[in-house]
N, C-alpha and C positions, 0 to 999 in steps of 0.2 A: 577247504577253507585257506592252506596256507598258500594257497595261490593268491587267492582272493588277498590276503594278507601280506603278499608281495607286494602284487601288484596297489594296493592303495599306500603300499610303504615307499614304493618307485613315484607313486604320483604325488607323495607329500614333499620327497625329494627335488622334483623338478617344479613345485607349486612353491617353494621355498627359494630356488634359483632364481625365480620369476620374479619374487617378492624381494628379492637382497637387488637388484636391477632396479625395482622399483624405489625400496625404501633407505637402502644402504645395507653395507655389509654385514651387518651385527643384526639385522633386523630376522624376528621368529615370528614364526604364526600362533597367532593367539589355537587355542581349543575350540572354541567356537566360530574360528574364522578361518580351519582348516574344514570343521564339521558342515559347514556351509558352502565351501569349496567342491569339496566331495561329492555331497546331495547333487550340486548343482552340475558338475561334471561328466562324474561316474553313472547318475540315476538319474540327471534331466529332471530334478525336481523344482517345484513353486518354493520358495522360501523367502522369509521375512524375519529382518534382521536388523533388533530394535536396541541399538548401541549407543553409549554416550559419545557426543562431539570428541572425536578424536582418538576413537576407539581402533579404527583401522577399518573402516565400511569399503571404503572406493578401493582398497586394497585387496579386499573380494573379489567385487567384480572386476579388476583389472587381472590380476591374479587368472581368475577363472577364465577371463577371456583369453590370456594369454594361452591356457591348455586347450581350450578348445579351439581354437585357429592351430596350433600345431596337429589338432586333429581332424580337419577339415573342415570346419564347422566356418559359417559368414561371419558377418561381422556382428557384433554386439550393438544393438542398438541401447543409447541412456535418455530416457527423457528425464531434463534436467529445468527446474524454473528456472534458474538464473542466470544472468549472463558473466558475474563473477566468478559463479560455481562452473560455469564452462569454460572459462579460461584455464581457471588452476587445476582443472581436473586433465585439459588437453596438457599443460605442463609436466602434469603428472606419468600421464600416458607416457611422454615422447620420454620420459626417465628412464623407463623401463624397454623402450624400445617397440612399444605400441603405437601404433599412427592412429591419433586420434581426429577428426575433422566436426564442425560442427553447421548445423544451419542454423541461421536465427534473424531476429529482425536489423544487428547491425550489419550481418553481412550480406544480403541480398543479392548483391554482385557475386559472389562467388557459387550462388547456388547450384546451375548447371553443371560447372566444373566438377563441385563435389561431388554430385547425384552421378556423374562419368565417373569418376575413380571409383565411387561406390559399386558400382556397375563392373566395373573394369577388376573387380576383387583389389583393390590397391588400401583397401579403409581396413583396421582392425575397429573400429570402435566409430559409430557416430552419436554425437551429440545432439538429441532435437528440443526445445521447447515443447510444454504439451498443447501450447497454442497450436502450435504447427498442425501438429494434427490432425485438425478440423480445417484446415486451409484447404478448398475444392480444388485445387490446382495438386497439389500434393495429396493428399486423399483421395483421390480418382488416380491419379497417372504416377504418383513415386510410390505410395504406403503399398498397395498392392505387391509390387516386384520387392519392394524392402520386406515385406511380411514372410515372403515365401523363401529369402535368403536369409533372414534372420537366424545368427547364430547362439543370441542370448539378449532377451530384454531388460534392462534395467529400470526399475522406475525411484530414482531417487527422493526425498524429501516425500518418503509415502504417505504421510499423514494428511500431506494435501488431497489426496484421493477422497478421503473420509469427510464428509459433510459435520462429525461430529469432532472434526480436528479443529485446532486451535486457526491454522490457515488455510482450509478448506479452497479452492480453485476449482471453478464449475469444470475447466477445460482437461482436467485431471480424470473428470470421469468417463470422458471418450476412452482411457485405458480399459475400460467392461469391453467394448467392441473388439478393441485391439487385441483384447486377450483371447478373445473367444474366434478369433480369424488365424492366431497364431497354428502354426502346423504342429504336430502331435509330436512328439518330444522335443520341443526347443524348451529348456530351462527359464525360469523367469526368477529373480531377482527384486526384490523391494526392501527399501533401505529408510531408517530415520531415527534419531536422537529422541524425540519430543511424541511419545504415543502412550497415553494413556492405556488401562486396558479393555475399556469402550471402543477406542480405534485402532487398538492390536487387533479384535476381533470383528471388526467391521473389514480394517483392507485385507485380513486373511483369508475370509469368505471370499471375498471381491475377487483373489485372486486364481480362487479355485474355477472362477470363467472358463467353460470350455475345455477344460484340465479333465481325459481320460485317463490317464497313467492308471498304473494300481495303488499308487501313493497318490490318490487325488487329494488329500489332504495337507492344507499348507505347513510345509515345515516353521516353526517361527522359533528365533535362536532371542533370547530378552537377557540382556547383561543388567547388572548392577548400575545405577546411573551415578552414582556419588562421581565427582572430578577432586581429586587430592588437590591440586592446584589453586582451588578459588577457594576466597576469604569474603562471606558474605557479609554486609551488614544494610543498614536503615538508617539514613540520618534526618528527622524530620524534622521540618522548619516551617516558620508558618506563612511567609508568602515568597513570590517568585523573583523577587528584588534578594531575598538575604539567599534562596538556594542557587541563585546565582554568582552571586558574590564567595557563598562558600565554596563553591567549585575554581573564582579565580584564587581563593588563599589558599588551597588543598593541593590547586592538579602538579605542582612540582611533588607534594608527598607522595605522587603516585607515579609507581615504576615505568619506563619503558613508553611507550606509547597506547593510544587505546580508542575508544570508540565510546562518545556520550550520543547515549539515544534520546531523542525530544518524541513527542508525539504529533508535532504538526511539522508544517514544511517553514512555515513562519519561526515556529522556535528553535528551529535548529540555524536559520541563517542570524537571528538575535543572537545565539549563542554563543556562535562563532564568530560574528563580529566585536560583543563584548569582549572576547578571551584573545582576539587578536590585539585589540585596542590595550591590552593589561599585557602583550609581548608575549603572547603563547603563539604557537605557529599551529593555527586552527583551519582549515575550512570545511563546508558547506557541505552535505550529502542527500541528496531526496530525489526523490521519482521524477519531481519536475526539472530537474537540472538537465541537459542534454545529455548525451550518450558520451562527447568528449569529457566535458569536464566532470561526468563521475569517473571515469576511466583513469582518468589525472589523477584524482583525488585518490583513489585505491591504488592507484601506483606509489605517489610519494608516501603513503601510509605505510605500504610494504615496504619501502626502502629508508624509513624510519626519517623521513622530512619532516616529518607531521608531528605534535605531539598527541593531537585526537582530530577522527573526522565527528563534527556533530553532525548524528545520523537521524534521520528516520527510519523505521522495518525495512523501507527499500536495501538498505547494507543490511541483509541478514540471512539467510540459509546459504550456506557454504563457502563464505568469505573468509579464506584461507589464511590466518599469521598466526604462525605456531607458537610465536613471542609475542603476542598481544599481551599488556601488562594490566589493565584495568578495562572493566565496562561500568560505567554511570549511566545511571536513567534518572532524565532530570523531568518528571511522568512516568509513569510505569505502566506498561500493557494490561491489559483486561484479563490476563490468567495465567496462573502461575506456569503452565505449559508455555505459553508463550515468552513469559518471562525467560524460563531454563533454557528454552531457545537460542535467546539474545544472547545470553551469560554463557552460552558455550563458546563463543567466539574467542573469549579468553582463557589463557592457560594453558594452552594445548601444547608447546614445547619449553614452559616455563616451570620453576618451583614453586613460585607465589602468584596469583594474579589476583586482586583488588577487584571486587564488585560490589558496586556500591547504589541503594534506589535511594533521590531523594523526590518523595513523592509529593503532588500537590494537591487542593481540595478540589482544582480544577478537571481532574483527570478524570473523575467519575461523568463528567458532562461530556468530555471525548468519549468515552466507551459509550454513553449513551446516543452519540449521533452513529457510530460504528453498529448500536445495534440496532439502528433505523433501517437499515440497508437487508435486511433481513428478506427472504423469498414473498414477493407482493402476494396480496392476497389472491381468494380464486377469479373475482371479479375481473381484475386487472390482465390476468392470465389468459382466461377467458374471451375475453375482447380483444387479443393478441392474437388469439389463436384463428378467431373468426375477420379479424382484420386480412391476416395471409390469406385466410381459406379462399375470402372474398375477391381477391385484388387482382387474380387471373396474371400474375406474373410473380417474379421475387419482387421481395420489397428489402431495399437496405433500409438500415439502422435508419438513416434521415428520414426516408421516407414514413416509416412505423412512427415516428416521433410526431408526426402530426394526426395517428390514431391513438395512439397508445400514451397517457403521460405519463411515463417514468423516465427517470434521469436517464442517459446515454451508458451509465455505467450499469447501471441496475437491468437494464432494457438487455444488454449484453448479456449478462450473467444469467440473465431467464431464459434468456433462447440458447445459452448452451446447455443449460440442464433440461428443457425441453427436447434438446437434438438428442443427448444421450437417452433422453426416454423416449425416443424416436417419435413425436409429435411433429416438429418441425426436421427440417434440413437446410446446411446452410449450402448453396448453389454458387455460382457465378452470378453476379448481380445481386446476391442479399441472400430473402432467407424464404422460404415458401413449406408451408403445411402439409405432413405427408398424407391426412385423413387417418390416421391412424386413432384408435381412440386412448385416451390418456387419463392418468386417476390423478388429484390434486391431493396429497398426502400431508392434508389438512395436519395430523397427529403428530408425524414424524416434525413437521416444518415446527409445532407448536413446542416439540420436546426437544428439538435445537434450542429454541430463544430459552426454554427454560433452563437448559444446560449452560448457556452461555451467561444467564443470569447468577446462576450457583457458581459458576468462575469467577465473575466478577466478586463476588463476596468472599470466595477462598481467596483472591489476591489482596483484597482488605484484612484477612485474615494473616496472610504470611508478613504483610506491613505490622503489622501488631504483636505478630508472632513474640513469646518471653521463651520459649523452648529455641531449639536447633533450627537454624533455616535451613540446611542443605536438606535435613532428615523431613522437614515441611516440603518443600520441594515433591521430594522425591515420593512422599507420600502423596502427590496429588497427582503424579504420574503412574502409581500404584506400582512402584519398587518394592517388591517383598523382603527388598532387603534392606532397606530403610532404616537409618540408626545416626544417633548424635552423631557431629563429623569433627567438634573438637576443635575447630577451626573460626568459625564466625563469630562474629561480636557478642552473642546471647550464649555462645560454648564457652567464649574467655572471660566472657566480662571485661573486655575490650570496647570501647565503644569511641566513634570518631564524637568529634565537638560536636555541639549542637548551636555554636553560634558563632558569629561572625563579627569585623571591627566595625563599629561606627561608618569608620571612612569609607571601606569598602558597601557597606550595606547603601550609601549613598551615593557609592560611582554605580551601582548596578541599579538603584530607584532611577537614576538621573538617564540612564543610556534606556530603559525600558519605558519612560516615562515621557521619552523625546518622539514628538508627536511629527507625523507627516508620512503618507503612503501615496506613493503614485498611484492612478487610476487609469488603466489603458480603454480607451473607448473600444465598443464592439465596432469591427470593419466588416463585415459580410452577414448577411441577412441569412437564416436557417433556410437548408434546403426542401423544398417541396411545397411553400407557403402556398401556389395557386391552387394546390388541392382542399384548403382551406378558407379558399375564397380573397387571398390577401397578395394583393400585387407587388411583390416585396422578392428580389433573387439577385443573387450574385451579389458584387460588392454595394458596399453604401455609397451612396451620391456624396464627393467633397462636398457638395452645397448643402448636404444633411449631416453630417459629421458632426459632432461634439468634441470637443480638444481634449488632451490627456486633461482629467481629473486630477483631482487630489480628496483623500479622509484623512480623520486623524490616526485611525489606527483600524487591525483587523480584528476581527473574534477571537482570531486563532493566536492573537499575539499573547509573550508571555505577562506585558505591560497593560496595553490599553485592554487587552482580550477581557480579565473579569470586570473590569469599570462597566466598559461598552454593553458587555452580556446583560449585566444585571441593571443598568438601564433599558435597557430595547429590549427585553423579556418582555413579555405579554403572559401576566399570571390569570390564568381562566378562570381563577377565583374571584380575583381585583376588580381585573378586568383591564384596558389599556392603558398604558401611561402615557402621564400625562404630566401638565407642569412645566415651568419654564428650565431653561437648561441650566444645569449645576454651575458655580463659578470655575471647578477647576475645571471640567472642559470645555466652558466656555474661552479661557486662558490656552489651552491648549489649540483651539481654531483659531485666534488671532497669530500664534505663532506659525501652524500652517500657512495662515493668508500672508503672513509678513514674508515668508519665504519662499512664495509662490512668482516663478519667474516667468510671469504671464507674459507675450507677447504685448499686448494691450491691456489697460487697468479696466476691468468689469463697469459698465454704466450705470446697470441694476440688477436688483434680486430678483428673481422667482423663486417660489415653493412648489415641492412638488405635493400633491394632495396625499394623504395620509388618512389611513382609515384603522390604524392601530394608536400612534400617538397624534393627531395634530395638531393637538397645541405648542408640542415639545417642536414639532418642526417649522409651524409658521412662526413660532416664539424665534426659533434659530435662523429664517429669513430676516426677519426684524432685527434682530440683533446684530448682525453682518452687516443689512444694511446702514444701519445707525453709528456703529466703528468706522465705515468707510466713505462715510456721506455721503450715497448712494441712495436713487428711490426703491424702494420694496414694492414693488407691481404687483403681487398677492400671489396665487395660487393657480395652476391649472387644475382640472376638475376631471371629474368623474361622469360620465354620462346615468351609470344606473347607481341608486341608492345602495345596493346590497352588493355585498363583498365576492367574491367567486375562489372557490377553494383555492388551495393553494396548486399552483403549475410546477411541475416535476422537471419539465425539459424546456429547450428553448422555441420550438414549434409552439408549444402550448401556451404558452406563458405571451408569446408573441401576439397570437391570435384575439388572446384575451386584451390587451396594451391597446391593440391595433382601433378593438370597436371600444375600449371603455375609457381610456385615455381622452381627455379634449383640452383645445384652447379656448376660454371662453372669448367672446367677441373684444369685450373690452380690454382686454389685457394683450390681442392680438394688434387691436389697433395703438397701444402702448408703445409695446415692442417695434411696432413698424418704424415708430419715429425715433429708434436707437439709433446712435451712432457708433456705439462702442459693443463690446460681447455682455451677455447673460449671463452671471452667476447663477447656476440651480441646484438650488441645494434640498436634500433629502436626509433621513434619518442612517439608513444603512444603503448598499450596492449589495444587490445576491447576485442574481442572474445577469444584470448589466443593462436588462430592456427595458425597464422603466424609464431610466436615463436617455437611452439613446431614440425611443420615438420621442419621450418628451423632447430631444433635443431636435428631432426631426420636426415636429411642430412649430417649435419656435423660430427653426432658422426657416423654414416653409412661410413663417408669417413675416419674414425679414429681418431676422436677429443676424450682426454677421459672424456671431459664434457666439457657442454655448460652453459654458467653463464649469464641468460636475464637480461639485461639493458635496462630501456626506460625511456623518461622523463616525460609520464603519463600512469597511467591506468584508463580505464573509468567509475570505480567505485572502 
């Protein structure tokens, strides 16, 4: 016992020496940090650490890595979900003398060199994205060697493993296979700051896969989730322009720099643009921005060159700026757990950070959209499996889209789940069926959907809470130590103002109701259309293309979004939208048309046929023609009298339109006589294929050019 105790003391001294190299001369191990490190290094356990952001989870795996490497172990493999997180981790490792490298989508040109250095033993830590684990080349050629040589496996943001988690990612399920293939005695560490009891149980159970050690049960180390620096508040304002004005009037009251989270890409750009107009250094950050722009924005915030980033959840897990002074939500996420994860970016290295929620009634509509992206119905899954089984060759996602009506993102998500379940396999060239039996877990999927609905109600409960807000969040994460924080607006009775100046509200309203969105035309036909009997492939010919179009606004806009959604929504009980275009929207249409810098003025107006709101669309075409004093030639038509169910991917949508959308002969004759462009009018642009096919028909009839115009675009 004395010898064991002495060995443990020596190991702890050595561990704290590595920790000081990582975190500074005053650093000391927390007790649970030491328990985890000792379990990993001495006992080669599998452990799950659930601790608040800033607690020091990365110190556990970097210190354990240094100790294991000193004892001859191979490199640690860290599965990490975000590039920002990887960059921060590599910099932290370097400070401790730990050589870390990564393979991800941003450094493909370095992969061969990285693999060679790993094989040569020159790397202590390899960070990989979960998506990389099922890349055929990596999985078949690199992963087996890596598994055999791995000294420790680390799963960061481990709540992503569980489909009960708020940010479930199918690629993380691949870890179940990896865990089963690890050699005996390889320690495994999973870490997260955002796991309630159900997610903790699920992840801990999954970590036991393939574990044959005597102590096979996962070691779970869970600590209190209070963050002493965070001061939570909710500010309820009636409309988006008041919320944006409030932000402009109070941004200077928030210390340091921070993050303003939005629920949509367009809201992030609108917010950043408005705040820049009011003299603040604010940049937008979204998943649709290119890598270079995102990296530059991150670096600017880290260097305090910005007051804030207006960001979607693309700036989430792992972004590490210890002195981040505030997090504001302009629209809130759909669960308290997701909210806790995002606010955890703030206050890691400062005594106080303000966390303010500015919720809007439109938040629930956005939650409903995300909720619609659940695992597909069994029929769709079976159709997919049959398509793969009958193809006789691997099918790419594009080829599958001609056989299965799912959006690209949902199709890929489904295939990743089926891959882990053993029903399909990703190979060079696409996906193939394995022929293994597969069971549709309808009850589990229904339970997950029900849990999502419960979380949404819990988020509404947080916003309306009269008691301590931090205690509420901690209880939602099943923190047994949850107690009043004494810091939030409800605990202190100090609430932020809930009014804005009239001039501020007017300025925000003007910004948000400034109409006009450019709409780029489709330029490529979907792949595989020949499989559907459609002669369309490659680039769309210049003689068939539409010009860059215009719309009044996006359905996701802070300003026009709610107005357009209300106008264009179809109420199942009330029937389709009908009636003339409202005056405010007509004024916006005129504003957009007046600012349109077309190369040639339109010579006529043609409408797209609408089954949902025919009077609105035809009336819009007629009003535009009257305002422009040009002829309205009428509308294209549908060959069939009945509408088809909504299509969810480009191939299926194009097939329907190719066969059903027609140009009546009298309209074709009128178009053939035109010497200027046709303005093509519709209520909304979703996929863009209706405008693409309509433009093709008009161009084939002799239209010199086609100018698409719609009231709204979907995103």
